N, CA, C and O atoms as CSV, one atom per row, in Angstrom:
chain,resi,resn,atom,element,x,y,z
A,1,MET,N,N,0.500,-1.216,-0.023
A,1,MET,CA,C,0.115,0.064,-0.453
A,1,MET,C,C,0.467,1.328,-0.307
A,1,MET,O,O,0.407,1.502,0.910
A,2,ALA,N,N,0.803,2.333,-0.810
A,2,ALA,CA,C,1.686,3.094,-0.952
A,2,ALA,C,C,0.921,4.319,0.013
A,2,ALA,O,O,-0.282,4.504,0.199
A,3,LYS,N,N,2.086,5.056,0.533
A,3,LYS,CA,C,1.857,6.013,1.698
A,3,LYS,C,C,2.044,7.337,0.897
A,3,LYS,O,O,2.674,7.272,-0.159
A,4,ASN,N,N,1.560,8.500,1.305
A,4,ASN,CA,C,1.959,9.701,1.043
A,4,ASN,C,C,2.642,10.167,1.930
A,4,ASN,O,O,2.420,9.803,3.084
A,5,ILE,N,N,3.968,11.380,1.572
A,5,ILE,CA,C,4.679,12.117,2.369
A,5,ILE,C,C,4.569,13.196,2.156
A,5,ILE,O,O,4.056,13.456,1.068
A,6,THR,N,N,4.871,14.065,2.816
A,6,THR,CA,C,5.259,15.570,2.497
A,6,THR,C,C,6.742,15.903,2.378
A,6,THR,O,O,7.586,15.607,3.225
A,7,LEU,N,N,6.989,16.610,1.131
A,7,LEU,CA,C,8.437,16.777,1.056
A,7,LEU,C,C,8.316,18.211,0.643
A,7,LEU,O,O,7.331,18.672,0.066
A,8,ALA,N,N,9.720,19.094,1.082
A,8,ALA,CA,C,9.513,20.258,1.167
A,8,ALA,C,C,10.985,20.372,0.197
A,8,ALA,O,O,12.037,19.890,0.618
A,9,ILE,N,N,10.885,21.159,-1.309
A,9,ILE,CA,C,11.410,21.415,-2.028
A,9,ILE,C,C,11.542,22.933,-2.505
A,9,ILE,O,O,10.543,23.613,-2.742
A,10,ASP,N,N,12.792,23.397,-2.623
A,10,ASP,CA,C,12.593,24.809,-3.029
A,10,ASP,C,C,12.100,24.870,-4.476
A,10,ASP,O,O,12.373,24.122,-5.414
A,11,GLU,N,N,11.046,26.302,-4.408
A,11,GLU,CA,C,10.299,26.343,-5.501
A,11,GLU,C,C,10.942,26.317,-6.904
A,11,GLU,O,O,10.360,25.806,-7.860
A,12,ASP,N,N,12.208,26.906,-6.998
A,12,ASP,CA,C,12.915,26.873,-8.313
A,12,ASP,C,C,13.329,25.481,-8.598
A,12,ASP,O,O,13.299,24.933,-9.700
A,13,LEU,N,N,13.718,24.976,-7.474
A,13,LEU,CA,C,14.136,23.345,-8.284
A,13,LEU,C,C,12.602,22.354,-8.323
A,13,LEU,O,O,12.561,21.328,-9.002
A,14,LEU,N,N,11.757,22.690,-7.747
A,14,LEU,CA,C,10.175,21.966,-8.043
A,14,LEU,C,C,10.045,22.191,-9.677
A,14,LEU,O,O,9.898,21.263,-10.473
A,15,ASP,N,N,10.132,23.694,-10.062
A,15,ASP,CA,C,9.725,23.974,-11.296
A,15,ASP,C,C,10.658,23.219,-12.158
A,15,ASP,O,O,10.080,22.342,-12.801
A,16,LYS,N,N,11.884,23.299,-12.355
A,16,LYS,CA,C,13.263,22.579,-12.931
A,16,LYS,C,C,12.738,20.968,-13.232
A,16,LYS,O,O,12.832,20.389,-14.315
A,17,VAL,N,N,12.034,20.293,-11.691
A,17,VAL,CA,C,12.014,19.001,-11.747
A,17,VAL,C,C,10.780,18.773,-12.671
A,17,VAL,O,O,10.754,17.843,-13.478
A,18,ARG,N,N,9.821,19.607,-12.529
A,18,ARG,CA,C,8.561,19.223,-13.493
A,18,ARG,C,C,8.592,19.152,-14.750
A,18,ARG,O,O,7.993,18.345,-15.461
A,19,VAL,N,N,9.530,20.282,-15.167
A,19,VAL,CA,C,9.975,20.215,-16.635
A,19,VAL,C,C,10.611,19.138,-17.076
A,19,VAL,O,O,10.402,18.679,-18.198
A,20,LEU,N,N,11.482,18.611,-16.204
A,20,LEU,CA,C,12.027,17.475,-16.444
A,20,LEU,C,C,11.568,16.317,-16.552
A,20,LEU,O,O,12.077,15.451,-17.264
A,21,ALA,N,N,10.565,16.172,-15.867
A,21,ALA,CA,C,9.340,14.999,-15.889
A,21,ALA,C,C,8.662,15.020,-16.600
A,21,ALA,O,O,8.322,13.906,-16.997
A,22,ALA,N,N,7.962,16.278,-17.291
A,22,ALA,CA,C,7.379,16.380,-18.352
A,22,ALA,C,C,8.055,16.293,-19.627
A,22,ALA,O,O,7.403,16.318,-20.671
A,23,MET,N,N,9.354,16.190,-19.620
A,23,MET,CA,C,10.398,15.499,-21.066
A,23,MET,C,C,10.322,14.441,-21.152
A,23,MET,O,O,10.235,13.909,-22.259
A,24,LYS,N,N,10.328,13.673,-19.896
A,24,LYS,CA,C,10.584,12.330,-19.670
A,24,LYS,C,C,9.232,11.502,-19.796
A,24,LYS,O,O,9.144,10.283,-19.945
A,25,ARG,N,N,8.325,12.311,-19.714
A,25,ARG,CA,C,6.727,11.849,-19.847
A,25,ARG,C,C,6.225,11.003,-18.417
A,25,ARG,O,O,5.410,10.082,-18.478
A,26,THR,N,N,6.847,11.472,-17.129
A,26,THR,CA,C,6.543,10.893,-15.932
A,26,THR,C,C,6.105,12.051,-15.116
A,26,THR,O,O,5.847,13.201,-15.473
A,27,SER,N,N,6.076,11.476,-13.893
A,27,SER,CA,C,5.729,12.727,-12.783
A,27,SER,C,C,6.929,12.963,-11.859
A,27,SER,O,O,7.932,12.263,-11.997
A,28,VAL,N,N,6.878,13.774,-11.066
A,28,VAL,CA,C,7.536,14.182,-10.059
A,28,VAL,C,C,7.478,13.042,-9.123
A,28,VAL,O,O,8.529,12.474,-8.829
A,29,ASN,N,N,6.455,12.687,-8.672
A,29,ASN,CA,C,6.257,11.618,-7.835
A,29,ASN,C,C,6.839,10.100,-8.122
A,29,ASN,O,O,7.320,9.396,-7.235
A,30,GLU,N,N,6.743,9.787,-9.238
A,30,GLU,CA,C,7.306,8.974,-10.057
A,30,GLU,C,C,8.912,8.988,-10.130
A,30,GLU,O,O,9.517,7.928,-9.968
A,31,MET,N,N,9.570,10.127,-10.362
A,31,MET,CA,C,10.768,10.257,-10.448
A,31,MET,C,C,11.622,9.970,-9.092
A,31,MET,O,O,12.695,9.374,-9.007
A,32,VAL,N,N,10.569,10.771,-7.684
A,32,VAL,CA,C,11.267,10.542,-6.516
A,32,VAL,C,C,11.490,9.063,-6.153
A,32,VAL,O,O,12.554,8.610,-5.732
A,33,ARG,N,N,10.063,8.181,-6.420
A,33,ARG,CA,C,9.887,7.140,-6.025
A,33,ARG,C,C,10.965,6.181,-6.871
A,33,ARG,O,O,11.336,5.259,-6.145
A,34,SER,N,N,11.532,6.139,-8.111
A,34,SER,CA,C,12.354,5.479,-8.801
A,34,SER,C,C,13.584,5.885,-8.246
A,34,SER,O,O,14.347,4.937,-8.057
A,35,TYR,N,N,14.079,7.138,-7.883
A,35,TYR,CA,C,15.278,7.434,-7.057
A,35,TYR,C,C,15.343,6.313,-5.646
A,35,TYR,O,O,16.111,5.433,-5.258
A,36,LEU,N,N,14.651,6.647,-5.394
A,36,LEU,CA,C,14.605,6.055,-3.713
A,36,LEU,C,C,14.587,4.465,-3.992
A,36,LEU,O,O,15.314,3.748,-3.305
A,37,GLN,N,N,13.839,3.959,-4.901
A,37,GLN,CA,C,14.047,2.643,-4.855
A,37,GLN,C,C,15.420,2.100,-5.415
A,37,GLN,O,O,15.854,1.015,-5.026
A,38,ARG,N,N,16.199,2.994,-6.479
A,38,ARG,CA,C,17.362,2.732,-6.530
A,38,ARG,C,C,18.442,2.799,-5.547
A,38,ARG,O,O,19.314,1.937,-5.443
A,39,LEU,N,N,18.346,3.940,-4.770
A,39,LEU,CA,C,18.994,4.114,-3.699
A,39,LEU,C,C,19.037,3.013,-2.669
A,39,LEU,O,O,20.093,2.743,-2.096
A,40,VAL,N,N,17.877,2.352,-2.414
A,40,VAL,CA,C,17.685,0.910,-1.339
A,40,VAL,C,C,18.727,0.183,-1.830
A,40,VAL,O,O,19.767,-0.007,-1.199
A,41,ALA,N,N,18.364,-0.498,-3.615
A,41,ALA,CA,C,18.737,-1.412,-3.890
A,41,ALA,C,C,20.468,-1.139,-4.083
A,41,ALA,O,O,21.259,-2.081,-4.022
A,42,LEU,N,N,20.748,-0.236,-4.234
A,42,LEU,CA,C,22.299,0.016,-4.213
A,42,LEU,C,C,22.969,-0.255,-2.903
A,42,LEU,O,O,24.058,-0.796,-2.715
A,43,GLU,N,N,21.973,0.300,-1.883
A,43,GLU,CA,C,22.437,-0.268,-0.606
A,43,GLU,C,C,22.430,-1.430,0.199
A,43,GLU,O,O,23.009,-1.691,1.254
A,44,GLN,N,N,21.625,-2.097,-0.544
A,44,GLN,CA,C,21.387,-3.887,-0.460
A,44,GLN,C,C,22.509,-4.335,-1.080
A,44,GLN,O,O,23.249,-5.090,-0.449
A,45,GLU,N,N,22.812,-3.982,-2.319
A,45,GLU,CA,C,23.734,-4.691,-3.036
A,45,GLU,C,C,24.898,-4.264,-2.405
A,45,GLU,O,O,25.685,-5.172,-2.138
A,46,HIS,N,N,25.217,-3.171,-2.100
A,46,HIS,CA,C,26.719,-2.793,-1.502
A,46,HIS,C,C,26.643,-3.796,0.068
A,46,HIS,O,O,27.706,-4.349,0.352
A,47,ASP,N,N,25.589,-3.998,0.931
A,47,ASP,CA,C,25.498,-4.699,2.140
A,47,ASP,C,C,25.783,-6.247,1.734
A,47,ASP,O,O,26.456,-6.955,2.484
A,48,GLU,N,N,25.346,-6.652,0.744
A,48,GLU,CA,C,25.462,-8.235,0.087
A,48,GLU,C,C,26.676,-8.140,-0.015
A,48,GLU,O,O,27.239,-8.857,0.812
A,49,ILE,N,N,27.723,-7.273,-1.004
A,49,ILE,CA,C,28.956,-7.709,-1.270
A,49,ILE,C,C,29.816,-7.841,0.093
A,49,ILE,O,O,30.634,-8.718,0.369
A,50,THR,N,N,29.414,-6.746,0.860
A,50,THR,CA,C,29.943,-6.563,1.939
A,50,THR,C,C,30.376,-8.053,2.882
A,50,THR,O,O,31.481,-8.423,3.281
A,51,GLU,N,N,29.176,-8.610,3.011
A,51,GLU,CA,C,28.938,-9.514,3.780
A,51,GLU,C,C,29.636,-10.800,2.990
A,51,GLU,O,O,30.070,-11.686,3.726
A,52,GLU,N,N,29.739,-10.924,1.997
A,52,GLU,CA,C,30.520,-11.837,0.996
A,52,GLU,C,C,31.945,-11.871,1.160
A,52,GLU,O,O,32.620,-12.900,1.192
A,53,LEU,N,N,32.313,-10.852,1.250
A,53,LEU,CA,C,33.719,-10.259,1.513
A,53,LEU,C,C,33.786,-10.810,2.947
A,53,LEU,O,O,34.637,-11.683,3.117
A,54,LEU,N,N,33.181,-10.524,3.809
A,54,LEU,CA,C,33.571,-10.913,5.085
A,54,LEU,C,C,33.554,-12.276,5.311
A,54,LEU,O,O,34.441,-12.759,6.015
A,55,LYS,N,N,32.682,-12.988,4.827
A,55,LYS,CA,C,32.521,-14.312,4.792
A,55,LYS,C,C,33.580,-15.096,4.225
A,55,LYS,O,O,34.055,-16.057,4.830
A,56,LEU,N,N,33.974,-14.728,3.080
A,56,LEU,CA,C,35.286,-15.096,2.516
A,56,LEU,C,C,36.567,-15.000,3.249
A,56,LEU,O,O,37.383,-15.916,3.348
A,57,SER,N,N,36.690,-13.647,3.827
A,57,SER,CA,C,37.894,-13.705,4.780
A,57,SER,C,C,37.803,-14.599,5.875
A,57,SER,O,O,38.781,-15.258,6.231
A,58,ARG,N,N,36.528,-14.684,6.525
A,58,ARG,CA,C,36.608,-15.665,7.686
A,58,ARG,C,C,36.869,-17.151,7.124
A,58,ARG,O,O,37.752,-17.754,7.735
A,59,GLU,N,N,36.513,-17.555,6.510
A,59,GLU,CA,C,36.698,-19.077,5.263
A,59,GLU,C,C,37.807,-19.302,4.945
A,59,GLU,O,O,38.158,-20.476,4.825
A,60,SER,N,N,38.729,-18.224,4.702
A,60,SER,CA,C,39.867,-18.136,3.986
A,60,SER,C,C,40.956,-19.120,4.712
A,60,SER,O,O,41.370,-18.936,5.857
A,61,LYS,N,N,41.335,-20.156,3.888
A,61,LYS,CA,C,42.705,-20.918,4.184
A,61,LYS,C,C,44.044,-20.357,3.622
A,61,LYS,O,O,45.058,-20.978,3.305
A,62,ALA,N,N,43.833,-19.269,3.588
A,62,ALA,CA,C,45.163,-18.202,2.896
A,62,ALA,C,C,46.071,-18.189,4.188
A,62,ALA,O,O,45.526,-18.052,5.283
A,63,ASP,N,N,47.347,-18.319,4.096
A,63,ASP,CA,C,48.809,-18.382,4.811
A,63,ASP,C,C,49.282,-17.058,4.617
A,63,ASP,O,O,50.171,-17.095,3.766
A,64,MET,N,N,49.073,-15.842,5.051
A,64,MET,CA,C,49.660,-14.617,5.033
A,64,MET,C,C,51.336,-14.646,5.336
A,64,MET,O,O,52.061,-13.739,4.927
A,65,GLY,N,N,51.802,-15.687,6.025
A,65,GLY,CA,C,52.902,-15.721,6.438
A,65,GLY,C,C,53.033,-14.735,8.073
A,65,GLY,O,O,52.198,-14.080,8.696
A,66,SER,N,N,54.202,-14.982,8.269
A,66,SER,CA,C,54.521,-14.428,9.306
A,66,SER,C,C,55.420,-12.764,9.161
A,66,SER,O,O,55.406,-11.918,10.055
A,67,TRP,N,N,55.986,-12.647,8.117
A,67,TRP,CA,C,56.698,-11.490,7.557
A,67,TRP,C,C,55.935,-10.132,8.140
A,67,TRP,O,O,54.725,-9.931,8.027
A,68,ARG,N,N,56.647,-9.460,8.627
A,68,ARG,CA,C,56.099,-7.866,8.683
A,68,ARG,C,C,57.485,-6.977,8.869
A,68,ARG,O,O,58.529,-7.136,9.503
A,69,PRO,N,N,56.945,-5.941,7.974
A,69,PRO,CA,C,57.996,-5.026,7.885
A,69,PRO,C,C,58.256,-4.416,9.030
A,69,PRO,O,O,57.492,-4.169,9.963
A,70,SER,N,N,59.831,-4.096,8.849
A,70,SER,CA,C,60.176,-2.855,10.091
A,70,SER,C,C,60.071,-1.931,10.010
A,70,SER,O,O,59.862,-1.487,8.881
A,71,ARG,N,N,60.129,-1.220,10.896
A,71,ARG,CA,C,59.827,0.442,10.718
A,71,ARG,C,C,60.535,1.218,10.138
A,71,ARG,O,O,60.173,2.381,9.964
A,72,GLU,N,N,61.985,0.647,9.603
A,72,GLU,CA,C,62.570,1.397,8.602
A,72,GLU,C,C,61.997,1.303,7.274
A,72,GLU,O,O,61.670,2.324,6.668
A,73,GLU,N,N,61.841,0.029,6.732
A,73,GLU,CA,C,61.072,-0.387,6.026
A,73,GLU,C,C,59.685,0.427,5.496
A,73,GLU,O,O,59.417,0.772,4.345
A,74,THR,N,N,58.985,0.593,6.594
A,74,THR,CA,C,57.543,1.314,6.563
A,74,THR,C,C,57.431,2.481,6.432
A,74,THR,O,O,56.391,2.971,5.992
A,75,TYR,N,N,58.387,3.140,6.753
A,75,TYR,CA,C,58.808,4.753,6.732
A,75,TYR,C,C,59.807,5.133,5.765
A,75,TYR,O,O,60.142,6.316,5.688
A,76,SER,N,N,60.355,4.191,4.965
A,76,SER,CA,C,61.289,4.392,4.126
A,76,SER,C,C,60.810,5.418,2.670
A,76,SER,O,O,61.478,6.350,2.222
A,77,GLY,N,N,59.821,5.047,2.275
A,77,GLY,CA,C,59.398,5.835,1.251
A,77,GLY,C,C,59.550,5.107,0.027
A,77,GLY,O,O,59.219,5.510,-1.088
A,78,GLU,N,N,60.015,4.126,0.281
A,78,GLU,CA,C,60.222,3.143,-1.158
A,78,GLU,C,C,59.055,2.260,-1.190
A,78,GLU,O,O,58.555,1.930,-0.115
A,79,PRO,N,N,58.494,1.780,-2.440
A,79,PRO,CA,C,57.397,1.232,-2.727
A,79,PRO,C,C,57.160,-0.076,-2.155
A,79,PRO,O,O,57.774,-0.970,-2.736
A,80,ARG,N,N,56.470,-0.427,-1.217
A,80,ARG,CA,C,56.282,-1.938,-0.405
A,80,ARG,C,C,56.167,-3.180,-0.950
A,80,ARG,O,O,56.423,-4.279,-0.458
A,81,PHE,N,N,55.608,-2.771,-2.401
A,81,PHE,CA,C,55.519,-4.409,-2.957
A,81,PHE,C,C,56.332,-4.829,-4.015
A,81,PHE,O,O,56.180,-5.904,-4.595
A,82,ASP,N,N,57.313,-3.884,-4.313
A,82,ASP,CA,C,58.233,-4.488,-5.067
A,82,ASP,C,C,59.217,-5.388,-4.821
A,82,ASP,O,O,60.101,-5.677,-5.627
A,83,ARG,N,N,59.060,-5.951,-3.467
A,83,ARG,CA,C,59.898,-7.034,-3.173
A,83,ARG,C,C,59.387,-8.277,-3.752
A,83,ARG,O,O,60.075,-9.297,-3.796
A,84,TRP,N,N,58.416,-8.220,-4.114
A,84,TRP,CA,C,57.655,-9.548,-4.658
A,84,TRP,C,C,57.684,-9.737,-6.176
A,84,TRP,O,O,57.076,-10.669,-6.704
A,85,ARG,N,N,58.407,-8.832,-6.884
A,85,ARG,CA,C,58.354,-9.034,-8.377
A,85,ARG,C,C,59.511,-9.765,-8.838
A,85,ARG,O,O,59.640,-10.025,-10.034
């Protein structure tokens, strides 16, 4: 069931959005609804990807070894990953 909301928008912006909606043969209401649906979908996708990455990291059998850079290596200004080339 759709619910009505009140939205405060600057009058100049609303005029421009109405023109844009007319050009797209839709309504301001539909544009706002569509935008909010895309916003929620993107956030859900982000959450799913984050959860999958966390799951992979928890289940990983990879051994990163015990090597740690020294303080001198860390602050030397030299590229850090060239040692594996």
